[in-house]
N, C-alpha and C positions, 0 to 999 in steps of 0.2 A: 616437817613440824615434829617435835618430842613434848612429852609432858612425863614431868614425875611428881607418883602420887604417897598418898602417907597408905596405900593399902591395894586390895584389890574390888572392894567390898564399896558397890558405886552410890549404895545407900549411906553408908556413914566415912567413907576415907575420902581425902581430900587432893586435890591439885596442888600442889606447892610450889614447881617452878614448871615455865615454860620458855620453851627453845624455837629458833626457827634458822635455816641455812639455806640462802642463796646460791644457786650451782648454775654455772655455765651450759651453755649447748652441749658441753665435754665433760660434763658432770664436778666440775671443779670448783671448789668452795671459792667464791666470792663477795662472800658477804656473812655476819653472820649476829644471832642476837640473844640473849635470854635474860630473865626476869627470877626473880624468888618470888614464892606468893605468902603471907601469913594465910594460913587456913583457918586461926580465929577458934581455936581448937586445941587440948590441952594434949590430947591424943597423938603426939606425931614421933613416930621413931621410924626410919628410914634406914635403909642396907647404907646411906652414904654416911648418916649418923647427924642426920639435922634433927634441931632438938628447938622445942617450942621459944627457949630462950633466944636460938641462934634464927629465927624467923620471925617472930617478934617484932622487929623493926620494918618488916619490908610490907606492902601495898596487901590490903586483907581483902580475900576473896570468900569468908565463910559465909555462911547461911546459907544456902543453897543447896535443893534437891533433888 
């Protein structure tokens, strides 16, 4: 499991990506999944270069605290 967020402050920053990898008994990847999420905020700036326009078409996950 992995997440990408807009920052490190749990009160203000939001999750913008979720990912998972399934591995076999030898830790070889056999399946993977990921999705981008719209944090429902204009304060998106990550080291990957995601922007509000880039995430605006993704499913929304804003409004949590």
